[in-house]
DSSP file (Angstrom, degrees, kcal/mol; ACC not computed):
  #  RESIDUE AA STRUCTURE BP1 BP2  ACC     N-H-->O    O-->H-N    N-H-->O    O-->H-N    TCO  KAPPA ALPHA  PHI   PSI    X-CA   Y-CA   Z-CA
    1    1 A M              0   0    0      0, 0.0     2,-0.4     0, 0.0     0, 0.0   0.000 360.0 360.0 360.0 135.1    0.0    0.0    0.0
    2    2 A Q        -     0   0    0      0, 0.0     2,-0.4     0, 0.0     0, 0.0  -0.965 360.0-111.7-126.6 142.8    1.3    3.4   -0.9
    3    3 A L        +     0   0    0     -2,-0.4     3,-0.1     1,-0.2    46,-0.1  -0.599  44.8 162.9 -67.3 123.6    0.2    6.9    0.1
    4    4 A R        +     0   0    0     -2,-0.4     2,-0.3     1,-0.3    -1,-0.2   0.639  53.0  20.7-119.0 -24.5   -1.1    8.4   -3.2
    5    5 A S        -     0   0    0     38,-0.0     2,-0.5     2,-0.0    -1,-0.3  -0.998  45.1-162.6-153.1 143.2   -3.3   11.4   -2.2
    6    6 A I        -     0   0    0     -2,-0.3     2,-0.5    -3,-0.1    -3,-0.0  -0.991  21.4-153.8-123.2 119.2   -3.9   13.9    0.5
    7    7 A D        -     0   0    0     -2,-0.5    -2,-0.0     2,-0.0     0, 0.0  -0.814   8.2-168.5 -98.2 131.3   -7.2   15.7    0.2
    8    8 A I        -     0   0    0     -2,-0.5     2,-0.1   103,-0.0    -2,-0.0  -0.952  14.1-142.2-122.5 110.6   -7.5   19.2    1.7
    9    9 A P        +     0   0    0      0, 0.0     2,-0.3     0, 0.0   102,-0.2  -0.459  28.5 172.0 -71.2 143.9  -10.9   20.7    2.0
   10   10 A T        -     0   0    0     -2,-0.1     3,-0.2     1,-0.1    -2,-0.0  -0.995  39.0-155.4-150.0 152.2  -11.1   24.4    1.4
   11   11 A S  S    S+     0   0    0     -2,-0.3     2,-0.3     1,-0.2    -1,-0.1   0.475  96.1  42.1-101.6  -6.5  -13.7   27.2    0.9
   12   12 A N     >  -     0   0    0      1,-0.1     4,-2.5     2,-0.0     5,-0.3  -0.781  62.5-174.7-143.7  94.2  -11.3   29.4   -1.1
   13   13 A L  H  > S+     0   0    0     -2,-0.3     4,-2.6     1,-0.2     5,-0.2   0.883  85.4  52.0 -57.9 -42.1   -9.2   27.6   -3.7
   14   14 A K  H  > S+     0   0    0      2,-0.2     4,-1.7     1,-0.2    -1,-0.2   0.937 113.0  43.0 -62.8 -48.1   -7.2   30.6   -4.7
   15   15 A K  H  > S+     0   0    0      1,-0.2     4,-1.9     2,-0.2    -1,-0.2   0.920 117.6  45.4 -65.6 -44.2   -6.2   31.5   -1.1
   16   16 A S  H  X S+     0   0    0     -4,-2.5     4,-2.8     1,-0.2     5,-0.3   0.858 107.2  59.8 -68.6 -34.5   -5.4   27.9   -0.1
   17   17 A S  H  X S+     0   0    0     -4,-2.6     4,-1.8    -5,-0.3    -1,-0.2   0.926 107.9  44.8 -58.1 -45.5   -3.5   27.4   -3.4
   18   18 A K  H  X S+     0   0    0     -4,-1.7     4,-1.4     2,-0.2    -1,-0.2   0.917 112.5  52.3 -64.3 -44.2   -1.1   30.2   -2.4
   19   19 A F  H  X S+     0   0    0     -4,-1.9     4,-1.0     1,-0.2     3,-0.4   0.939 114.7  40.6 -57.2 -51.2   -0.8   28.9    1.2
   20   20 A Y  H  X S+     0   0    0     -4,-2.8     4,-3.2     1,-0.2     5,-0.3   0.743 104.5  66.3 -75.8 -23.1    0.1   25.3    0.0
   21   21 A E  H  X S+     0   0    0     -4,-1.8     4,-1.9    -5,-0.3    -1,-0.2   0.898 101.9  50.6 -60.0 -39.2    2.4   26.5   -2.8
   22   22 A L  H  < S+     0   0    0     -4,-1.4    -1,-0.2    -3,-0.4    -2,-0.2   0.865 115.8  41.2 -66.9 -36.3    4.7   27.9    0.0
   23   23 A I  H  < S+     0   0    0     -4,-1.0    -2,-0.2     1,-0.1    -1,-0.2   0.930 122.9  36.4 -76.1 -47.2    4.7   24.5    1.8
   24   24 A L  H  < S-     0   0    0     -4,-3.2    -3,-0.2     2,-0.2    -2,-0.2   0.672  95.6-131.9 -86.2 -18.2    5.0   22.2   -1.2
   25   25 A G  S  < S+     0   0    0     -4,-1.9     2,-0.3    -5,-0.3    -4,-0.1   0.601  78.8  81.8  76.8   9.5    7.2   24.3   -3.3
   26   26 A S  S    S-     0   0    0     -6,-0.3    -2,-0.2    -5,-0.2    -1,-0.2  -0.995  81.6-112.3-145.5 149.6    5.0   23.8   -6.4
   27   27 A Q        -     0   0    0     -2,-0.3    -9,-0.1    -3,-0.1    14,-0.1  -0.649  35.6-111.8 -83.9 128.6    1.9   25.5   -7.6
   28   28 A P        -     0   0    0      0, 0.0     2,-0.6     0, 0.0    14,-0.3  -0.325  36.0-130.4 -56.1 142.2   -1.3   23.4   -7.6
   29   29 A N  B >   -A   41   0A   0     12,-3.5    12,-1.4     1,-0.1     3,-1.1  -0.871  18.2-163.1-110.2 117.5   -2.3   22.8  -11.2
   30   30 A A  G >  S+     0   0    0     -2,-0.6     3,-1.2     1,-0.2    -1,-0.1   0.757  90.1  68.1 -66.8 -23.9   -5.8   23.4  -12.5
   31   31 A N  G 3  S+     0   0    0      1,-0.3    -1,-0.2    10,-0.1     9,-0.1   0.737 101.1  46.6 -68.9 -21.6   -5.1   21.3  -15.6
   32   32 A K  G <  S+     0   0    0     -3,-1.1    -1,-0.3     9,-0.2    -2,-0.2   0.396  96.5 102.3 -97.3   2.3   -4.9   18.2  -13.4
   33   33 A A  S <  S-     0   0    0     -3,-1.2     7,-0.1    -4,-0.2    -3,-0.1  -0.178  85.1 -82.1 -78.9 173.4   -8.1   19.0  -11.5
   34   34 A D    >   -     0   0    0      1,-0.1     3,-1.7     2,-0.0     5,-0.3  -0.307  47.2-102.8 -71.0 165.2  -11.5   17.5  -12.1
   35   35 A S  T 3  S+     0   0    0      1,-0.3    -1,-0.1     2,-0.1    -2,-0.1   0.672 116.1  66.5 -67.6 -17.3  -13.6   18.9  -15.0
   36   36 A S  T 3  S-     0   0    0      1,-0.1    -1,-0.3     0, 0.0    -2,-0.0   0.657 102.1-128.1 -77.3 -14.1  -15.8   21.0  -12.6
   37   37 A G  S <  S+     0   0    0     -3,-1.7    -2,-0.1    -7,-0.1    -1,-0.1   0.642  75.0 121.9  76.6  13.8  -12.9   23.2  -11.7
   38   38 A S        +     0   0    0     -4,-0.0     2,-0.3   -25,-0.0    -3,-0.1   0.315  67.5  42.4 -94.6  10.1  -13.6   22.6   -8.0
   39   39 A S        -     0   0    0     -5,-0.3     2,-0.3    -9,-0.1    -6,-0.1  -0.991  61.4-150.8-149.6 158.4  -10.2   21.2   -7.2
   40   40 A L        -     0   0    0     -2,-0.3     2,-0.4    -7,-0.1   -10,-0.2  -0.941  15.2-153.9-124.9 150.2   -6.5   21.7   -7.8
   41   41 A V  B     -A   29   0A   0    -12,-1.4   -12,-3.5    -2,-0.3     2,-0.4  -0.978  11.5-178.8-128.8 137.6   -3.9   19.0   -7.9
   42   42 A T        -     0   0    0     -2,-0.4     2,-0.5   -14,-0.3    -2,-0.0  -0.995  22.5-133.4-130.1 143.1   -0.2   19.2   -7.2
   43   43 A E        -     0   0    0     -2,-0.4     2,-0.5   -38,-0.0   -38,-0.0  -0.808  20.4-174.5 -96.4 133.1    2.2   16.3   -7.4
   44   44 A V        -     0   0    0     -2,-0.5     2,-0.5     2,-0.1    -2,-0.0  -0.994   7.6-159.9-126.8 124.2    4.7   15.7   -4.6
   45   45 A K        +     0   0    0     -2,-0.5     2,-0.3     2,-0.0    -2,-0.0  -0.904  24.9 154.6-106.4 129.7    7.3   13.0   -4.8
   46   46 A S        -     0   0    0     -2,-0.5     2,-0.3     3,-0.0     3,-0.3  -0.992  29.3-154.2-154.9 143.0    8.9   11.9   -1.6
   47   47 A E  S    S+     0   0    0     -2,-0.3    -2,-0.0     1,-0.2     0, 0.0  -0.831  77.7  38.0-109.0 155.9   10.6    8.9   -0.1
   48   48 A G        +     0   0    0     -2,-0.3     2,-0.4     1,-0.2    -1,-0.2   0.799  68.2 167.0  78.9  28.9   10.6    8.2    3.6
   49   49 A I        -     0   0    0     -3,-0.3     2,-0.4   -46,-0.1    -1,-0.2  -0.627  21.8-151.8 -75.3 132.8    7.1    9.2    4.5
   50   50 A H        -     0   0    0     -2,-0.4     2,-0.6     2,-0.0    -1,-0.0  -0.891   8.4-157.2-107.8 135.9    6.2    8.0    7.9
   51   51 A V        -     0   0    0     -2,-0.4     2,-0.5     2,-0.0    -2,-0.0  -0.967  17.8-169.4-109.2 122.4    2.6    7.2    9.0
   52   52 A T        -     0   0    0     -2,-0.6     2,-0.4     2,-0.0    -2,-0.0  -0.945  11.2-161.7-118.8 129.7    2.3    7.4   12.8
   53   53 A M        +     0   0    0     -2,-0.5     2,-0.3     3,-0.0    -2,-0.0  -0.914  22.6 163.3-106.3 137.7   -0.6    6.2   14.9
   54   54 A F        -     0   0    0     -2,-0.4     2,-0.2     0, 0.0     3,-0.1  -0.968  45.8 -78.5-149.2 161.9   -0.9    7.6   18.4
   55   55 A Q        -     0   0    0     -2,-0.3     2,-0.0     1,-0.1    -2,-0.0  -0.452  56.4-108.4 -64.3 127.1   -3.4    7.9   21.2
   56   56 A R        -     0   0    0     -2,-0.2    -1,-0.1     1,-0.1     3,-0.1  -0.342  29.2-167.4 -58.0 131.8   -5.8   10.9   20.5
   57   57 A Q  S    S+     0   0    0      1,-0.2     2,-0.3    -3,-0.1    -1,-0.1   0.669  71.2  22.5 -95.9 -22.1   -5.0   13.8   22.9
   58   58 A A  S >  S-     0   0    0      1,-0.1     3,-1.6     0, 0.0    -1,-0.2  -0.989  75.9-120.1-146.0 149.8   -8.1   15.8   22.2
   59   59 A A  T 3  S+     0   0    0     -2,-0.3    -1,-0.1     1,-0.3    -3,-0.0   0.809 113.3  48.6 -60.9 -31.8  -11.6   15.0   20.8
   60   60 A D  T 3  S+     0   0    0      2,-0.0    -1,-0.3    -3,-0.0     2,-0.2   0.320  80.8 126.6 -93.8   9.3  -11.2   17.4   17.8
   61   61 A E    <   +     0   0    0     -3,-1.6     2,-0.2     1,-0.0     3,-0.1  -0.466  36.9 180.0 -69.1 135.4   -7.7   16.1   16.8
   62   62 A T        -     0   0    0     -2,-0.2     2,-0.1     1,-0.1    -2,-0.0  -0.665  38.8 -60.0-126.2-179.5   -7.6   15.0   13.2
   63   63 A V        -     0   0    0     -2,-0.2     2,-0.4     1,-0.0    49,-0.2  -0.385  53.7-165.0 -60.7 139.4   -5.1   13.6   10.7
   64   64 A C        -     0   0    0     49,-0.1     2,-0.5    47,-0.1    49,-0.1  -0.989  12.2-150.1-135.1 126.2   -2.1   15.9   10.3
   65   65 A C  E     -b  113   0B   0     47,-0.5    49,-2.6    -2,-0.4     2,-0.4  -0.813  17.4-147.8 -91.7 130.9    0.5   15.8    7.6
   66   66 A Y  E     -b  114   0B   0     -2,-0.5     2,-0.4    47,-0.2    49,-0.2  -0.849   8.7-162.6-103.9 136.3    3.9   17.1    8.7
   67   67 A F  E     -b  115   0B   0     47,-2.5    49,-2.1    -2,-0.4     2,-0.3  -0.957  19.9-125.6-116.3 132.0    6.3   18.9    6.3
   68   68 A E  E     -b  116   0B   0     -2,-0.4     2,-0.3    47,-0.2    49,-0.2  -0.598  31.2-174.6 -75.9 134.6   10.0   19.3    7.0
   69   69 A V        -     0   0    0     47,-3.0    49,-0.4    -2,-0.3     3,-0.2  -0.898  30.5-134.5-125.7 157.7   11.3   22.9    6.9
   70   70 A D  S    S+     0   0    0     -2,-0.3     2,-0.4     1,-0.3    -1,-0.1   0.836  99.6  24.1 -77.8 -34.4   14.7   24.3    7.2
   71   71 A D     >  -     0   0    0      1,-0.1     4,-2.5    45,-0.1    -1,-0.3  -0.892  65.1-168.5-138.8 102.5   13.7   27.1    9.6
   72   72 A L  H  > S+     0   0    0     -2,-0.4     4,-2.5    -3,-0.2     5,-0.2   0.910  88.2  50.0 -60.2 -47.3   10.6   26.6   11.7
   73   73 A S  H  > S+     0   0    0      1,-0.2     4,-2.1     2,-0.2    -1,-0.2   0.916 113.2  46.3 -59.7 -44.7   10.3   30.1   12.9
   74   74 A S  H  > S+     0   0    0      2,-0.2     4,-2.5     1,-0.2    -1,-0.2   0.907 111.8  51.1 -65.0 -42.8   10.6   31.6    9.4
   75   75 A A  H  X S+     0   0    0     -4,-2.5     4,-2.4     2,-0.2     5,-0.2   0.904 109.2  51.2 -62.7 -41.5    8.1   29.1    8.0
   76   76 A I  H  X S+     0   0    0     -4,-2.5     4,-2.3     2,-0.2    -1,-0.2   0.946 111.6  47.0 -60.4 -48.4    5.6   29.9   10.7
   77   77 A K  H  X S+     0   0    0     -4,-2.1     4,-1.9     1,-0.2    -2,-0.2   0.914 111.9  50.6 -60.4 -44.2    5.9   33.7   10.0
   78   78 A T  H  X S+     0   0    0     -4,-2.5     4,-0.6     1,-0.2    -1,-0.2   0.920 113.1  45.1 -60.9 -45.1    5.6   33.2    6.2
   79   79 A L  H ><>S+     0   0    0     -4,-2.4     5,-2.8     1,-0.2     3,-0.5   0.824 108.6  56.5 -72.2 -30.9    2.5   31.1    6.6
   80   80 A Q  H ><5S+     0   0    0     -4,-2.3     3,-1.6     1,-0.2    -1,-0.2   0.885 103.1  55.9 -64.0 -37.0    0.9   33.5    9.1
   81   81 A N  H 3<5S+     0   0    0     -4,-1.9    -1,-0.2     1,-0.3    -2,-0.2   0.710 105.6  53.0 -66.3 -19.4    1.4   36.2    6.5
   82   82 A E  T <<5S-     0   0    0     -4,-0.6    -1,-0.3    -3,-0.5    -2,-0.2   0.127 135.0 -83.3-102.6  18.8   -0.7   34.0    4.1
   83   83 A G  T < 5S+     0   0    0     -3,-1.6    -3,-0.2     1,-0.3    -2,-0.1   0.477  87.1 132.6  99.1   2.3   -3.6   33.6    6.5
   84   84 A G      < -     0   0    0     -5,-2.8     2,-0.3    -6,-0.1    -1,-0.3  -0.434  35.8-160.8 -82.6 161.6   -2.3   30.7    8.6
   85   85 A S  E     -C  106   0B   0     21,-1.5    21,-3.7    -2,-0.1     2,-0.4  -0.994  25.9-104.1-142.1 148.3   -2.4   30.7   12.4
   86   86 A V  E     +C  105   0B   0     -2,-0.3    19,-0.2    19,-0.2     3,-0.1  -0.558  32.5 174.7 -74.9 125.0   -0.6   28.6   15.0
   87   87 A I  E    S-     0   0B   0     17,-3.3     2,-0.3    -2,-0.4    18,-0.2   0.816  70.2  -2.8 -92.2 -42.4   -2.7   25.9   16.6
   88   88 A A  E    S-C  104   0B   0     16,-1.6    16,-2.6     3,-0.0    -1,-0.4  -0.997  86.8 -54.6-151.9 145.7    0.1   24.3   18.6
   89   89 A G  E     -     0   0B   0      1,-0.3    14,-0.2    -2,-0.3     2,-0.2  -0.350  31.9-114.4 101.6-176.3    3.8   24.7   19.3
   90   90 A P  E    S+     0   0B   0      0, 0.0    -1,-0.3     0, 0.0    13,-0.2   0.454  70.5 153.5 -64.9 148.9    6.6   25.0   18.8
   91   91 A F  E     -C  102   0B   0     11,-2.3    11,-2.9    -3,-0.2     2,-0.1  -0.969  49.9 -89.1-146.2 156.3    7.0   21.7   20.7
   92   92 A P  E     -C  101   0B   0      0, 0.0     9,-0.2     0, 0.0     7,-0.0  -0.467  40.9-167.5 -69.1 140.3    9.5   18.8   20.7
   93   93 A L  E     -C  100   0B   0      7,-3.2     7,-1.0    -2,-0.1     2,-0.4  -0.964  15.5-139.9-133.2 115.2    8.7   16.1   18.2
   94   94 A P  E     -C   99   0B   0      0, 0.0     2,-0.5     0, 0.0     5,-0.2  -0.612  21.8-173.9 -73.8 129.5   10.4   12.7   18.2
   95   95 A V  E >   -C   98   0B   0      3,-1.9     3,-2.0    -2,-0.4    -2,-0.0  -0.886  54.1 -64.4-130.7 100.0   11.1   11.5   14.6
   96   96 A V  T 3  S-     0   0    0     -2,-0.5     3,-0.1     1,-0.3    -1,-0.0   0.743 117.2 -22.3  23.7  78.8   12.5    8.0   14.2
   97   97 A G  T 3  S+     0   0    0      1,-0.2    -1,-0.3     0, 0.0     2,-0.3   0.482 125.6  83.9  80.0   3.4   15.9    8.3   15.9
   98   98 A K  E <  S-C   95   0B   0     -3,-2.0    -3,-1.9    -5,-0.0     2,-0.4  -0.817  71.3-123.1-129.4 171.0   16.2   12.1   15.6
   99   99 A R  E     +C   94   0B   0     20,-0.3    20,-2.8    -2,-0.3     2,-0.3  -0.930  32.8 168.5-117.1 143.0   15.0   15.1   17.5
  100  100 A A  E     -CD  93 118B   0     -7,-1.0    -7,-3.2    -2,-0.4     2,-0.4  -0.970  30.9-130.3-146.5 159.5   12.9   17.9   16.0
  101  101 A N  E     -CD  92 117B   0     16,-2.4    16,-2.7    -2,-0.3     2,-0.3  -0.911  35.2-177.3-108.2 144.2   10.9   20.9   16.9
  102  102 A A  E     -CD  91 116B   0    -11,-2.9   -11,-2.3    -2,-0.4     2,-0.3  -0.890  18.6-170.4-139.7 165.4    7.4   21.2   15.4
  103  103 A A  E     - D   0 115B   0     12,-2.1    12,-2.8    -2,-0.3     2,-0.5  -0.972  19.7-134.9-149.8 154.6    4.3   23.4   15.2
  104  104 A V  E     -CD  88 114B   0    -16,-2.6   -17,-3.3    -2,-0.3   -16,-1.6  -0.977  23.2-165.8-115.1 126.3    0.8   22.8   13.8
  105  105 A I  E     -CD  86 113B   0      8,-3.1     8,-2.6    -2,-0.5     2,-0.5  -0.897  16.8-132.5-112.5 137.0   -0.5   25.7   11.7
  106  106 A A  E     -CD  85 112B   0    -21,-3.7   -21,-1.5    -2,-0.4     6,-0.2  -0.761  23.4-137.0 -84.2 131.6   -4.1   26.1   10.6
  107  107 A D    >   -     0   0    0      4,-2.8     3,-2.5    -2,-0.5   -24,-0.1  -0.214  43.1 -80.8 -74.6 178.5   -4.5   26.9    6.9
  108  108 A P  T 3  S+     0   0    0      0, 0.0    -1,-0.1     0, 0.0   -98,-0.1   0.705 135.2  47.7 -58.4 -18.0   -6.9   29.6    5.9
  109  109 A D  T 3  S-     0   0    0   -100,-0.1     3,-0.1     2,-0.1   -25,-0.1   0.379 122.7-102.6-101.3   2.9   -9.8   27.1    6.2
  110  110 A G  S <  S+     0   0    0     -3,-2.5     2,-0.3     1,-0.3  -100,-0.1   0.468  72.2 144.2  91.8   1.2   -8.7   25.8    9.6
  111  111 A N        -     0   0    0   -102,-0.2    -4,-2.8     1,-0.1    -1,-0.3  -0.567  52.0-118.0 -72.8 136.3   -7.1   22.5    8.4
  112  112 A G  E     - D   0 106B   0     -2,-0.3   -47,-0.5    -6,-0.2     2,-0.4  -0.583  30.0-174.7 -80.1 135.6   -4.1   21.6   10.5
  113  113 A V  E     -bD  65 105B   0     -8,-2.6    -8,-3.1    -2,-0.3     2,-0.3  -0.997  15.8-141.9-128.9 124.6   -0.7   21.4    8.8
  114  114 A G  E     -bD  66 104B   0    -49,-2.6   -47,-2.5    -2,-0.4     2,-0.4  -0.665  15.7-172.6 -89.4 142.1    2.3   20.2   10.7
  115  115 A L  E     -bD  67 103B   0    -12,-2.8   -12,-2.1    -2,-0.3     2,-0.3  -0.982   5.6-178.6-127.1 141.4    5.8   21.7   10.2
  116  116 A F  E     -bD  68 102B   0    -49,-2.1   -47,-3.0    -2,-0.4     2,-0.4  -0.997  15.9-160.3-143.4 152.3    9.0   20.4   11.7
  117  117 A E  E     - D   0 101B   0    -16,-2.7   -16,-2.4    -2,-0.3   -47,-0.1  -0.997  26.8-124.3-127.3 124.9   12.7   21.3   11.8
  118  118 A F  E     - D   0 100B   0     -2,-0.4     2,-0.4   -49,-0.4   -18,-0.3  -0.438  25.3-123.2 -66.5 141.5   15.4   18.7   12.7
  119  119 A Q              0   0    0    -20,-2.8   -20,-0.3     1,-0.1    -1,-0.1  -0.702 360.0 360.0 -83.2 137.2   17.6   19.8   15.6
  120  120 A H              0   0    0     -2,-0.4    -1,-0.1     0, 0.0    -2,-0.0   0.411 360.0 360.0-103.7 360.0   21.3   19.7   14.6
């Protein structure tokens, strides 16, 4: 089984497209969307994706995709400027034999997006 798609609900495709362009490093493409124009698609190629299951800490906790960033503080500020807001963090995050600091940012629609920076 391979992870093939991450679906992100949004009420404003244009605003969310810009937000996720900053995270993914590529612009979502309307040409790969469905024919109704109600979705955008971007391809992300990655090895070493980890799926982690853990005991729910809060009733409203949902699935969260984490993206590695070079500078957590800078990434948070950039995404806040694009309509994001900090939900949690920064906090320590154990990542398979390494140490990292992380934060969860709400996108413009309130969906949580995790960011982490490895500690050196």
